[in-house]
DRENTORKOL-3810 file (N, C-alpha, C; in nm, 4 decimals):
REM DRENTORKOL-3810
@n.u->10.6340; n.v->-2.0449; n.w->0.4555; ca.u->10.5797; ca.v->-1.9304; ca.w->0.5161; c.u->10.5875; c.v->-1.8166; c.w->0.4889
@n.u->10.7386; n.v->-1.7491; n.w->0.4348; ca.u->10.7578; ca.v->-1.6461; ca.w->0.4176; c.u->10.7069; c.v->-1.6450; c.w->0.2621
@n.u->10.6630; n.v->-1.7134; n.w->0.1858; ca.u->10.5513; ca.v->-1.7560; ca.w->0.0458; c.u->10.4293; c.v->-1.6868; c.w->0.1137
@n.u->10.3799; n.v->-1.7437; n.w->0.2439; ca.u->10.2531; ca.v->-1.7116; ca.w->0.2697; c.u->10.1941; c.v->-1.5751; c.w->0.2588
@n.u->10.3256; n.v->-1.5204; n.w->0.2970; ca.u->10.2983; ca.v->-1.3974; ca.w->0.4030; c.u->10.2710; c.v->-1.2595; c.w->0.2415
@n.u->10.4143; n.v->-1.3076; n.w->0.1760; ca.u->10.4541; ca.v->-1.1960; ca.w->0.0487; c.u->10.2810; c.v->-1.2398; c.w->-0.0080
@n.u->10.2341; n.v->-1.3617; n.w->-0.1050; ca.u->10.1016; ca.v->-1.3598; ca.w->-0.1558; c.u->9.9881; c.v->-1.2652; c.w->-0.0551
@n.u->10.0229; n.v->-1.2802; n.w->0.0710; ca.u->9.8469; ca.v->-1.1845; ca.w->0.1544; c.u->9.8793; c.v->-1.0723; c.w->0.1267
@n.u->10.0516; n.v->-1.0041; n.w->0.2049; ca.u->9.9691; ca.v->-0.8773; ca.w->0.2020; c.u->9.9349; c.v->-0.7879; c.w->0.1031
@n.u->9.9755; n.v->-0.8421; n.w->-0.0211; ca.u->9.9798; ca.v->-0.7419; ca.w->-0.1239; c.u->9.8879; c.v->-0.7890; c.w->-0.2408
@n.u->9.8252; n.v->-0.8816; n.w->-0.2512; ca.u->9.7974; ca.v->-0.9775; ca.w->-0.3281; c.u->9.6770; c.v->-0.8547; c.w->-0.4134
@n.u->9.6190; n.v->-0.8178; n.w->-0.3341; ca.u->9.5248; ca.v->-0.7337; ca.w->-0.4185; c.u->9.5619; c.v->-0.6125; c.w->-0.4943
@n.u->9.6961; n.v->-0.5795; n.w->-0.4711; ca.u->9.7606; ca.v->-0.5094; ca.w->-0.4954; c.u->9.8690; c.v->-0.5354; c.w->-0.6573
@n.u->9.8769; n.v->-0.6477; n.w->-0.6560; ca.u->9.9887; ca.v->-0.7550; ca.w->-0.7730; c.u->9.8591; c.v->-0.7589; c.w->-0.8213
@n.u->9.6911; n.v->-0.8074; n.w->-0.8031; ca.u->9.6112; ca.v->-0.8446; ca.w->-0.9202; c.u->9.6239; c.v->-0.7127; c.w->-0.9876
@n.u->9.5897; n.v->-0.6251; n.w->-0.9070; ca.u->9.5825; ca.v->-0.5131; ca.w->-0.9849; c.u->9.6979; c.v->-0.4444; c.w->-1.0934
@n.u->9.8055; n.v->-0.5192; n.w->-1.0551; ca.u->9.8654; ca.v->-0.4749; ca.w->-1.1560; c.u->9.9103; c.v->-0.5590; c.w->-1.3194
@n.u->9.8749; n.v->-0.6845; n.w->-1.3018; ca.u->9.9225; ca.v->-0.7937; ca.w->-1.3788; c.u->9.8541; c.v->-0.7967; c.w->-1.5025
@n.u->9.6876; n.v->-0.6868; n.w->-1.4950; ca.u->9.6649; ca.v->-0.6913; ca.w->-1.6443; c.u->9.5809; c.v->-0.5197; c.w->-1.6636
@n.u->9.6541; n.v->-0.4127; n.w->-1.5955; ca.u->9.5480; ca.v->-0.2904; ca.w->-1.6093; c.u->9.6462; c.v->-0.2033; c.w->-1.6354
@n.u->9.6328; n.v->-0.0868; n.w->-1.7206; ca.u->9.7299; ca.v->-0.0256; ca.w->-1.7196; c.u->9.7128; c.v->0.1283; c.w->-1.6133
@n.u->9.8982; n.v->0.1853; n.w->-1.5339; ca.u->9.8312; ca.v->0.2373; ca.w->-1.4877; c.u->9.8147; c.v->0.4214; c.w->-1.4687
@n.u->9.8501; n.v->0.4123; n.w->-1.6553; ca.u->9.8096; ca.v->0.5472; ca.w->-1.6606; c.u->9.6188; c.v->0.5644; c.w->-1.6298
@n.u->9.5323; n.v->0.4768; n.w->-1.6379; ca.u->9.4220; ca.v->0.4344; ca.w->-1.6564; c.u->9.3592; c.v->0.4109; c.w->-1.5147
@n.u->9.4134; n.v->0.4446; n.w->-1.4396; ca.u->9.4329; ca.v->0.4506; ca.w->-1.2817; c.u->9.4624; c.v->0.5683; c.w->-1.2346
@n.u->9.3807; n.v->0.6160; n.w->-1.0991; ca.u->9.3922; ca.v->0.7513; ca.w->-1.0283; c.u->9.5342; c.v->0.6966; c.w->-0.9542
@n.u->9.6874; n.v->0.6820; n.w->-0.9497; ca.u->9.7999; ca.v->0.6478; ca.w->-0.8865; c.u->9.8894; c.v->0.7081; c.w->-0.9897
@n.u->9.9991; n.v->0.7566; n.w->-0.8387; ca.u->10.1118; ca.v->0.8296; ca.w->-0.8545; c.u->10.2446; c.v->0.7157; c.w->-0.8066
@n.u->10.3464; n.v->0.7032; n.w->-0.9027; ca.u->10.3993; ca.v->0.6097; ca.w->-0.9113; c.u->10.5300; c.v->0.6749; c.w->-0.8275
@n.u->10.5988; n.v->0.6289; n.w->-0.7158; ca.u->10.7464; ca.v->0.7013; ca.w->-0.6437; c.u->10.7095; c.v->0.6037; c.w->-0.5202
@n.u->10.8129; n.v->0.6974; n.w->-0.4015; ca.u->10.8279; ca.v->0.6518; ca.w->-0.2873; c.u->10.6509; c.v->0.6093; c.w->-0.2202
@n.u->10.6373; n.v->0.5063; n.w->-0.1401; ca.u->10.4959; ca.v->0.4704; ca.w->-0.1013; c.u->10.5025; c.v->0.3928; c.w->0.0616
@n.u->10.4989; n.v->0.4119; n.w->0.1318; ca.u->10.4657; ca.v->0.4191; ca.w->0.2399; c.u->10.3627; c.v->0.2851; c.w->0.2594
@n.u->10.3507; n.v->0.1682; n.w->0.2674; ca.u->10.2715; ca.v->0.0578; ca.w->0.2862; c.u->10.2545; c.v->0.0155; c.w->0.4366
@n.u->10.1207; n.v->-0.0121; n.w->0.4955; ca.u->10.0694; ca.v->-0.0861; ca.w->0.5784; c.u->9.9938; c.v->-0.1840; c.w->0.5736
@n.u->9.9928; n.v->-0.2570; n.w->0.6555; ca.u->9.8986; ca.v->-0.4007; ca.w->0.6394; c.u->9.8671; c.v->-0.4441; c.w->0.7788
@n.u->9.7172; n.v->-0.5351; n.w->0.8223; ca.u->9.7063; ca.v->-0.5812; ca.w->0.9189; c.u->9.6550; c.v->-0.7263; c.w->0.8444
@n.u->9.7099; n.v->-0.8068; n.w->0.9316; ca.u->9.6470; ca.v->-0.9682; ca.w->0.8870; c.u->9.5587; c.v->-0.9866; c.w->0.9927
@n.u->9.4322; n.v->-1.0292; n.w->0.9764; ca.u->9.3625; ca.v->-1.1508; ca.w->1.0692; c.u->9.3572; c.v->-1.2170; c.w->1.0493
@n.u->9.3678; n.v->-1.3516; n.w->1.1178; ca.u->9.3332; ca.v->-1.4941; ca.w->1.0797; c.u->9.1383; c.v->-1.4863; c.w->1.0985
@n.u->9.1005; n.v->-1.5255; n.w->1.0178; ca.u->8.9580; ca.v->-1.5504; ca.w->1.0308; c.u->8.9020; c.v->-1.7006; c.w->1.0120
@n.u->8.9738; n.v->-1.7921; n.w->0.9917; ca.u->8.9903; ca.v->-1.9204; ca.w->1.0408; c.u->9.0852; c.v->-2.0141; c.w->1.0418
@n.u->9.0909; n.v->-2.0659; n.w->1.1027; ca.u->9.2521; ca.v->-2.1826; ca.w->1.0870; c.u->9.2127; c.v->-2.3515; c.w->1.1083
@n.u->9.2557; n.v->-2.4267; n.w->1.0382; ca.u->9.2583; ca.v->-2.5890; ca.w->1.0511; c.u->9.3779; c.v->-2.6369; c.w->1.0518
@n.u->9.4137; n.v->-2.6316; n.w->1.1234; ca.u->9.6001; ca.v->-2.6896; ca.w->1.1480; c.u->9.6427; c.v->-2.8067; c.w->1.2726
@n.u->9.7721; n.v->-2.8734; n.w->1.2402; ca.u->9.7900; ca.v->-2.9304; ca.w->1.3885; c.u->9.8297; c.v->-2.8453; c.w->1.4972
@n.u->9.7992; n.v->-2.8400; n.w->1.6125; ca.u->9.8591; ca.v->-2.7760; ca.w->1.7129; c.u->9.9993; c.v->-2.7101; c.w->1.6967
@n.u->10.0849; n.v->-2.7536; n.w->1.6749; ca.u->10.1970; ca.v->-2.6938; ca.w->1.6707; c.u->10.2492; c.v->-2.6004; c.w->1.5272
@n.u->10.1372; n.v->-2.6081; n.w->1.4290; ca.u->10.1288; ca.v->-2.5383; ca.w->1.3115; c.u->10.0502; c.v->-2.4353; c.w->1.3195
@n.u->9.9777; n.v->-2.4897; n.w->1.4181; ca.u->9.8643; ca.v->-2.3086; ca.w->1.4039; c.u->9.9116; c.v->-2.2093; c.w->1.4968
@n.u->9.9863; n.v->-2.2971; n.w->1.6336; ca.u->10.0815; ca.v->-2.2004; ca.w->1.7033; c.u->10.1754; c.v->-2.0988; c.w->1.6119
@n.u->10.2538; n.v->-2.1779; n.w->1.5516; ca.u->10.3473; ca.v->-2.1625; ca.w->1.4109; c.u->10.2884; c.v->-2.0180; c.w->1.3708
@n.u->10.1309; n.v->-2.0326; n.w->1.2908; ca.u->10.0956; ca.v->-1.9674; ca.w->1.2191; c.u->10.0206; c.v->-1.8480; c.w->1.2691
@n.u->9.9491; n.v->-1.8679; n.w->1.4089; ca.u->9.9293; ca.v->-1.7814; ca.w->1.4855; c.u->10.0079; c.v->-1.6332; c.w->1.4912
@n.u->10.1380; n.v->-1.7054; n.w->1.5452; ca.u->10.2645; ca.v->-1.5701; ca.w->1.5898; c.u->10.2866; c.v->-1.5049; c.w->1.4607
@n.u->10.2932; n.v->-1.5989; n.w->1.3208; ca.u->10.3463; ca.v->-1.4953; ca.w->1.2078; c.u->10.2400; c.v->-1.4344; c.w->1.1871
@n.u->10.1537; n.v->-1.4176; n.w->1.2205; ca.u->10.0143; ca.v->-1.3177; ca.w->1.1234; c.u->9.9583; c.v->-1.2394; c.w->1.2741
@n.u->10.0352; n.v->-1.2718; n.w->1.3584; ca.u->9.8944; ca.v->-1.2088; ca.w->1.4266; c.u->10.0163; c.v->-1.1026; c.w->1.5398
@n.u->10.0874; n.v->-1.0204; n.w->1.4360; ca.u->10.1553; ca.v->-0.9711; ca.w->1.4882; c.u->10.1439; c.v->-0.7774; c.w->1.4993
@n.u->10.0230; n.v->-0.7461; n.w->1.4288; ca.u->9.9885; ca.v->-0.6250; ca.w->1.4476; c.u->10.0149; c.v->-0.5567; c.w->1.3044
@n.u->9.9896; n.v->-0.4478; n.w->1.2888; ca.u->10.0271; ca.v->-0.3815; ca.w->1.1818; c.u->10.1977; c.v->-0.3809; c.w->1.1370
@n.u->10.2004; n.v->-0.4587; n.w->0.9855; ca.u->10.3204; ca.v->-0.4240; ca.w->0.9217; c.u->10.3928; c.v->-0.3084; c.w->0.7978
@n.u->10.4394; n.v->-0.2165; n.w->0.8415; ca.u->10.4873; ca.v->-0.1217; ca.w->0.7563; c.u->10.5982; c.v->-0.1341; c.w->0.6234
@n.u->10.5986; n.v->-0.0919; n.w->0.5352; ca.u->10.7287; ca.v->-0.1194; ca.w->0.4474; c.u->10.7105; c.v->0.0091; c.w->0.3572
@n.u->10.8465; n.v->0.0685; n.w->0.3203; ca.u->10.8777; ca.v->0.1684; ca.w->0.2008; c.u->10.9357; c.v->0.1234; c.w->0.0681
@n.u->10.8717; n.v->0.1258; n.w->-0.0531; ca.u->10.8607; ca.v->0.0248; ca.w->-0.1774; c.u->10.8587; c.v->0.1536; c.w->-0.2552
@n.u->10.9225; n.v->0.1633; n.w->-0.3909; ca.u->10.9554; ca.v->0.2499; ca.w->-0.4912; c.u->10.8662; c.v->0.1716; c.w->-0.6073
@n.u->10.7232; n.v->0.2303; n.w->-0.6475; ca.u->10.6725; ca.v->0.2031; ca.w->-0.7081; c.u->10.6994; c.v->0.2301; c.w->-0.8796
@n.u->10.8085; n.v->0.2345; n.w->-0.9650; ca.u->10.7966; ca.v->0.3083; ca.w->-1.0871; c.u->10.6719; c.v->0.3018; c.w->-1.1446
@n.u->10.5784; n.v->0.2339; n.w->-1.1629; ca.u->10.4270; ca.v->0.2117; ca.w->-1.1929; c.u->10.3466; c.v->0.1541; c.w->-1.1400
@n.u->10.2773; n.v->0.1080; n.w->-1.1401; ca.u->10.1594; ca.v->0.0451; ca.w->-1.0697; c.u->10.2120; c.v->-0.1180; c.w->-1.1474
@n.u->10.2318; n.v->-0.1378; n.w->-1.2661; ca.u->10.2959; ca.v->-0.2858; ca.w->-1.3151; c.u->10.3942; c.v->-0.3206; c.w->-1.2171
@n.u->10.5045; n.v->-0.2232; n.w->-1.1763; ca.u->10.5993; ca.v->-0.2715; ca.w->-1.1163; c.u->10.5906; c.v->-0.3366; c.w->-0.9984
@n.u->10.4646; n.v->-0.3392; n.w->-0.9611; ca.u->10.4067; ca.v->-0.3972; ca.w->-0.8430; c.u->10.3905; c.v->-0.5340; c.w->-0.8539
@n.u->10.3584; n.v->-0.5997; n.w->-0.9426; ca.u->10.3966; ca.v->-0.7623; ca.w->-1.0306; c.u->10.5617; c.v->-0.7988; c.w->-0.9928
@n.u->10.6288; n.v->-0.7125; n.w->-1.0040; ca.u->10.7698; ca.v->-0.7562; ca.w->-1.0749; c.u->10.7866; c.v->-0.7860; c.w->-0.8914
@n.u->10.7886; n.v->-0.7348; n.w->-0.8260; ca.u->10.8142; ca.v->-0.6966; ca.w->-0.6933; c.u->10.7732; c.v->-0.8063; c.w->-0.6179
@n.u->10.6780; n.v->-0.9282; n.w->-0.6520; ca.u->10.6549; ca.v->-1.0096; ca.w->-0.5726; c.u->10.6254; c.v->-1.1478; c.w->-0.6777
@n.u->10.6801; n.v->-1.1192; n.w->-0.7526; ca.u->10.6276; ca.v->-1.2195; ca.w->-0.8710; c.u->10.6844; c.v->-1.3891; c.w->-0.8017
@n.u->10.5998; n.v->-1.4607; n.w->-0.8372; ca.u->10.6708; ca.v->-1.5978; ca.w->-0.7726; c.u->10.6077; c.v->-1.6993; c.w->-0.8389
@n.u->10.7685; n.v->-1.7567; n.w->-0.9236; ca.u->10.7925; ca.v->-1.8024; ca.w->-1.0489; c.u->10.6928; c.v->-2.0217; c.w->-0.9793
@n.u->10.7121; n.v->-1.9625; n.w->-0.8966; ca.u->10.6526; ca.v->-2.1160; ca.w->-0.7937; c.u->10.5437; c.v->-2.1768; c.w->-0.8312
@n.u->10.4265; n.v->-2.0546; n.w->-0.8861; ca.u->10.2831; ca.v->-2.0553; ca.w->-0.8644; c.u->10.2547; c.v->-2.0429; c.w->-0.9927
@n.u->10.1035; n.v->-2.1153; n.w->-1.0096; ca.u->10.0211; ca.v->-2.0664; ca.w->-1.1617; c.u->9.9334; c.v->-2.0347; c.w->-1.0922
@n.u->9.8703; n.v->-1.9177; n.w->-1.1801; ca.u->9.7699; ca.v->-1.8064; ca.w->-1.0846; c.u->9.6809; c.v->-1.7428; c.w->-1.2360
@n.u->9.4946; n.v->-1.7425; n.w->-1.2141; ca.u->9.4250; ca.v->-1.7071; ca.w->-1.2927; c.u->9.3760; c.v->-1.6037; c.w->-1.2291
@n.u->9.3726; n.v->-1.4925; n.w->-1.2755; ca.u->9.3254; ca.v->-1.3282; ca.w->-1.2526; c.u->9.1863; c.v->-1.2820; c.w->-1.2964
@n.u->9.0976; n.v->-1.2810; n.w->-1.2105; ca.u->9.0096; ca.v->-1.1914; ca.w->-1.2754; c.u->9.0090; c.v->-1.0493; c.w->-1.2306
@n.u->8.9709; n.v->-0.9423; n.w->-1.3242; ca.u->8.9355; ca.v->-0.7843; ca.w->-1.2774; c.u->8.8562; c.v->-0.7541; c.w->-1.3055
@n.u->8.7904; n.v->-0.6708; n.w->-1.2456; ca.u->8.6717; ca.v->-0.5835; ca.w->-1.2456; c.u->8.6988; c.v->-0.4605; c.w->-1.2114
@n.u->8.7112; n.v->-0.3373; n.w->-1.3684; ca.u->8.7444; ca.v->-0.1887; ca.w->-1.3621; c.u->8.5986; c.v->-0.1549; c.w->-1.2700
@n.u->8.5935; n.v->-0.1359; n.w->-1.1726; ca.u->8.4467; ca.v->-0.0224; ca.w->-1.1145; c.u->8.4705; c.v->0.1060; c.w->-1.1855
@n.u->8.5908; n.v->0.2013; n.w->-1.1738; ca.u->8.6080; ca.v->0.3383; ca.w->-1.2343; c.u->8.7670; c.v->0.3163; c.w->-1.2125
@n.u->8.8081; n.v->0.4602; n.w->-1.1805; ca.u->8.9667; ca.v->0.5103; ca.w->-1.2229; c.u->9.0153; c.v->0.4740; c.w->-1.1015
@n.u->8.9555; n.v->0.4724; n.w->-0.9811; ca.u->8.9788; ca.v->0.4690; ca.w->-0.8278; c.u->8.9445; c.v->0.3779; c.w->-0.7927
@n.u->8.8764; n.v->0.2369; n.w->-0.8058; ca.u->8.8088; ca.v->0.1213; ca.w->-0.7573; c.u->8.8455; c.v->-0.0131; c.w->-0.8802
@n.u->8.8987; n.v->-0.1078; n.w->-0.7905; ca.u->8.9006; ca.v->-0.2371; ca.w->-0.8840; c.u->8.8274; c.v->-0.3380; c.w->-0.7694
@n.u->8.7534; n.v->-0.4595; n.w->-0.8758; ca.u->8.7489; ca.v->-0.5774; ca.w->-0.7981; c.u->8.8297; c.v->-0.6661; c.w->-0.8370
@n.u->8.8484; n.v->-0.8071; n.w->-0.7424; ca.u->8.9603; ca.v->-0.8845; ca.w->-0.7887; c.u->8.9380; c.v->-0.9926; c.w->-0.7729
@n.u->8.9816; n.v->-1.1369; n.w->-0.8254; ca.u->8.9623; ca.v->-1.2603; ca.w->-0.7813; c.u->9.1070; c.v->-1.3480; c.w->-0.8561
@n.u->9.1576; n.v->-1.4109; n.w->-0.7931; ca.u->9.2774; ca.v->-1.4821; ca.w->-0.8300; c.u->9.3188; c.v->-1.5859; c.w->-0.7415
@n.u->9.3489; n.v->-1.7135; n.w->-0.8150; ca.u->9.3293; ca.v->-1.8713; ca.w->-0.7536; c.u->9.5006; c.v->-1.8872; c.w->-0.8052
@n.u->9.5602; n.v->-1.9459; n.w->-0.7450; ca.u->9.6739; ca.v->-1.9957; ca.w->-0.7456; c.u->9.6838; c.v->-2.1296; c.w->-0.7168
@n.u->9.7847; n.v->-2.2264; n.w->-0.7922; ca.u->9.8182; ca.v->-2.3314; ca.w->-0.7189; c.u->9.9976; c.v->-2.3487; c.w->-0.7592
@n.u->10.0048; n.v->-2.4024; n.w->-0.6794; ca.u->10.2067; ca.v->-2.4791; ca.w->-0.6705; c.u->10.2100; c.v->-2.5962; c.w->-0.6128
@n.u->10.3586; n.v->-2.6295; n.w->-0.6386; ca.u->10.3920; ca.v->-2.7674; ca.w->-0.5494; c.u->10.3338; c.v->-2.7612; c.w->-0.4464
@n.u->10.3476; n.v->-2.6600; n.w->-0.3362; ca.u->10.3168; ca.v->-2.6952; ca.w->-0.2130; c.u->10.2022; c.v->-2.6113; c.w->-0.1257
@n.u->10.1285; n.v->-2.5227; n.w->-0.2232; ca.u->10.0231; ca.v->-2.4482; ca.w->-0.1795; c.u->9.9250; c.v->-2.4319; c.w->-0.2889
@n.u->9.7700; n.v->-2.4137; n.w->-0.2480; ca.u->9.6743; ca.v->-2.3133; ca.w->-0.3646; c.u->9.6107; c.v->-2.2547; c.w->-0.2347
@n.u->9.5748; n.v->-2.1125; n.w->-0.3374; ca.u->9.5282; ca.v->-2.0202; ca.w->-0.2368; c.u->9.4024; c.v->-1.9750; c.w->-0.3792
@n.u->9.2764; n.v->-1.8453; n.w->-0.2825; ca.u->9.2296; ca.v->-1.8345; ca.w->-0.3355; c.u->9.1955; c.v->-1.6778; c.w->-0.2918
@n.u->9.1797; n.v->-1.5867; n.w->-0.3588; ca.u->9.1774; ca.v->-1.4096; ca.w->-0.3118; c.u->9.0978; c.v->-1.3695; c.w->-0.3740
@n.u->8.9788; n.v->-1.3049; n.w->-0.3072; ca.u->8.9513; ca.v->-1.2106; ca.w->-0.3768; c.u->8.9338; c.v->-1.0592; c.w->-0.2831
@n.u->8.9234; n.v->-0.9448; n.w->-0.3904; ca.u->8.9039; ca.v->-0.8307; ca.w->-0.2832; c.u->8.8897; c.v->-0.6975; c.w->-0.3773
@n.u->8.9170; n.v->-0.5996; n.w->-0.3147; ca.u->8.9078; ca.v->-0.4914; ca.w->-0.3735; c.u->8.9981; c.v->-0.3456; c.w->-0.3917
@n.u->9.0206; n.v->-0.2719; n.w->-0.4533; ca.u->9.1135; ca.v->-0.2097; ca.w->-0.4304; c.u->9.1136; c.v->-0.0119; c.w->-0.4560
@n.u->9.1444; n.v->0.0453; n.w->-0.3957; ca.u->9.0760; ca.v->0.2093; ca.w->-0.4010; c.u->9.1842; c.v->0.2761; c.w->-0.4121
@n.u->9.1913; n.v->0.3530; n.w->-0.5216; ca.u->9.3251; ca.v->0.4211; ca.w->-0.5911; c.u->9.2821; c.v->0.6058; c.w->-0.5710
@n.u->9.3134; n.v->0.6770; n.w->-0.4876; ca.u->9.3318; ca.v->0.7725; ca.w->-0.4869; c.u->9.4179; c.v->0.8921; c.w->-0.4848
@n.u->9.4968; n.v->0.8766; n.w->-0.6454; ca.u->9.5891; ca.v->0.9513; ca.w->-0.6565; c.u->9.7663; c.v->0.8970; c.w->-0.5675
@n.u->9.7604; n.v->0.9736; n.w->-0.4303; ca.u->9.8840; ca.v->0.9837; ca.w->-0.3789; c.u->9.8444; c.v->0.8872; c.w->-0.1989
@n.u->9.7218; n.v->0.7794; n.w->-0.2186; ca.u->9.6653; ca.v->0.7163; ca.w->-0.1156; c.u->9.6046; c.v->0.5819; c.w->-0.2284
@n.u->9.6314; n.v->0.4930; n.w->-0.1540; ca.u->9.5405; ca.v->0.3459; ca.w->-0.1732; c.u->9.5181; c.v->0.2771; c.w->-0.0532
@n.u->9.3924; n.v->0.2259; n.w->-0.0471; ca.u->9.3765; ca.v->0.1098; ca.w->0.0418; c.u->9.3255; c.v->-0.0127; c.w->-0.0311
@n.u->9.3203; n.v->-0.1215; n.w->0.0138; ca.u->9.2896; ca.v->-0.2540; ca.w->-0.0506; c.u->9.2591; c.v->-0.3924; c.w->0.1047
@n.u->9.1607; n.v->-0.4678; n.w->0.0348; ca.u->9.0871; ca.v->-0.5716; ca.w->0.1235; c.u->9.0744; c.v->-0.6629; c.w->0.0753
@n.u->9.0893; n.v->-0.7708; n.w->0.1100; ca.u->9.1320; ca.v->-0.9026; ca.w->0.0775; c.u->9.0786; c.v->-1.0422; c.w->0.1555
@n.u->9.0204; n.v->-1.1062; n.w->0.1173; ca.u->9.0128; ca.v->-1.2495; ca.w->0.1767; c.u->9.0933; c.v->-1.3387; c.w->0.1289
@n.u->9.1864; n.v->-1.3858; n.w->0.1749; ca.u->9.2904; ca.v->-1.5185; ca.w->0.1342; c.u->9.2382; c.v->-1.6512; c.w->0.1815
@n.u->9.2762; n.v->-1.7558; n.w->0.1118; ca.u->9.2188; ca.v->-1.8633; ca.w->0.1751; c.u->9.3289; c.v->-1.9736; c.w->0.0825
@n.u->9.3785; n.v->-2.0130; n.w->0.1900; ca.u->9.5351; ca.v->-2.0926; ca.w->0.1595; c.u->9.5287; c.v->-2.2671; c.w->0.2088
@n.u->9.5602; n.v->-2.3202; n.w->0.1442; ca.u->9.5619; ca.v->-2.4814; ca.w->0.2081; c.u->9.7188; c.v->-2.5446; c.w->0.1800
@n.u->9.7957; n.v->-2.5759; n.w->0.2566; ca.u->9.9391; ca.v->-2.6406; ca.w->0.2273; c.u->9.9456; c.v->-2.7481; c.w->0.2982
@n.u->10.0244; n.v->-2.8962; n.w->0.2313; ca.u->10.0368; ca.v->-2.9064; ca.w->0.2927; c.u->10.1523; c.v->-2.9953; c.w->0.4686
@n.u->10.1402; n.v->-3.0398; n.w->0.5390; ca.u->10.1948; ca.v->-3.0400; ca.w->0.6705; c.u->10.2230; c.v->-3.2097; c.w->0.6545
@n.u->10.3423; n.v->-3.2478; n.w->0.7295; ca.u->10.3224; ca.v->-3.3542; ca.w->0.8372; c.u->10.2119; c.v->-3.4069; c.w->0.8808
@n.u->10.1669; n.v->-3.3515; n.w->0.9476; ca.u->10.0121; ca.v->-3.4322; ca.w->1.0182; c.u->9.8831; c.v->-3.4074; c.w->0.9638
@n.u->9.9172; n.v->-3.3663; n.w->0.8136; ca.u->9.7847; ca.v->-3.3179; ca.w->0.7563; c.u->9.8142; c.v->-3.1736; c.w->0.6834
@n.u->9.6655; n.v->-3.1951; n.w->0.5890; ca.u->9.6857; ca.v->-3.0364; ca.w->0.5409; c.u->9.6693; c.v->-2.9069; c.w->0.6245
@n.u->9.7202; n.v->-2.7919; n.w->0.6317; ca.u->9.6660; ca.v->-2.6788; ca.w->0.6580; c.u->9.5589; c.v->-2.6107; c.w->0.5932
@n.u->9.5048; n.v->-2.5357; n.w->0.7065; ca.u->9.4167; ca.v->-2.4366; ca.w->0.5863; c.u->9.3852; c.v->-2.3577; c.w->0.6623
@n.u->9.3918; n.v->-2.2356; n.w->0.6089; ca.u->9.3674; ca.v->-2.0860; ca.w->0.7049; c.u->9.2964; c.v->-1.9309; c.w->0.6370
@n.u->9.2441; n.v->-1.9112; n.w->0.6385; ca.u->9.1375; ca.v->-1.8055; ca.w->0.5745; c.u->9.1981; c.v->-1.6525; c.w->0.6410
@n.u->9.2363; n.v->-1.5862; n.w->0.6131; ca.u->9.3329; ca.v->-1.4182; ca.w->0.6291; c.u->9.2713; c.v->-1.3181; c.w->0.5667
@n.u->9.2066; n.v->-1.2319; n.w->0.6615; ca.u->9.1461; ca.v->-1.1027; ca.w->0.5790; c.u->9.2834; c.v->-1.0068; c.w->0.6237
@n.u->9.3041; n.v->-0.9392; n.w->0.5105; ca.u->9.4139; ca.v->-0.8351; ca.w->0.4886; c.u->9.3981; c.v->-0.7076; c.w->0.4412
@n.u->9.3941; n.v->-0.5714; n.w->0.5300; ca.u->9.3751; ca.v->-0.4949; ca.w->0.4992; c.u->9.5060; c.v->-0.3896; c.w->0.4771
@n.u->9.4958; n.v->-0.2747; n.w->0.3982; ca.u->9.5970; ca.v->-0.2446; ca.w->0.3439; c.u->9.5608; c.v->-0.1084; c.w->0.3408
@n.u->9.6757; n.v->-0.0148; n.w->0.3717; ca.u->9.6857; ca.v->0.1419; ca.w->0.2931; c.u->9.8188; c.v->0.1649; c.w->0.2825
@n.u->9.8277; n.v->0.2863; n.w->0.1684; ca.u->9.9562; ca.v->0.3224; ca.w->0.1558; c.u->9.9651; c.v->0.4498; c.w->0.1284
@n.u->10.0721; n.v->0.5344; n.w->0.1136; ca.u->10.0570; ca.v->0.6782; ca.w->0.0896; c.u->10.2031; c.v->0.7005; c.w->0.0403
@n.u->10.2004; n.v->0.7996; n.w->-0.0661; ca.u->10.2938; ca.v->0.7961; ca.w->-0.1584; c.u->10.3884; c.v->0.9146; c.w->-0.0677
@n.u->10.5533; n.v->0.9069; n.w->-0.0717; ca.u->10.5876; ca.v->0.9805; ca.w->0.0048; c.u->10.7373; c.v->1.0738; c.w->-0.0998
@n.u->10.7471; n.v->1.0795; n.w->-0.1587; ca.u->10.8166; ca.v->1.1437; ca.w->-0.2931; c.u->10.8807; c.v->1.0663; c.w->-0.3281
@n.u->10.9717; n.v->1.0807; n.w->-0.4335; ca.u->11.0675; ca.v->1.0447; ca.w->-0.5926; c.u->11.1144; c.v->0.9199; c.w->-0.4936
@n.u->11.1056; n.v->0.7934; n.w->-0.5981; ca.u->11.1963; ca.v->0.7490; ca.w->-0.5712; c.u->11.3738; c.v->0.7598; c.w->-0.6175
@n.u->11.4736; n.v->0.7214; n.w->-0.5657; ca.u->11.5979; ca.v->0.7780; ca.w->-0.5147; c.u->11.6725; c.v->0.6899; c.w->-0.6739
END
């Protein structure tokens, strides 16, 4: 379950960082405060799994502070060697990109589409992610909407 959360929260930013140069985007490296909300759009799971998933994702806003030495550093923070992913990124401008990612692993497959907006010391992202993972009573399928925002709060220590 933790893997699912890690993949969801900053998927859009991780996707952006893997193929794009930070200096070509309006992004300031340093200490960032990031907030995310996750909304369950659809869920197809046995009752006990659905209850667990809802309690995991329906927590309201989650906030964390992270040091990003560069936009590329985001990938290193959340890299997961258990998955093989294919990524496509479309640069719209220095402030905006659209992205799509499909991943497969031994215990899960996922697809995410989203948009990232960078504005120097702030950022926003919105993504829709679909996950499928095995469960003892059959597969669990879940579709999530993740809305994230971040703000630069200073230099990293």
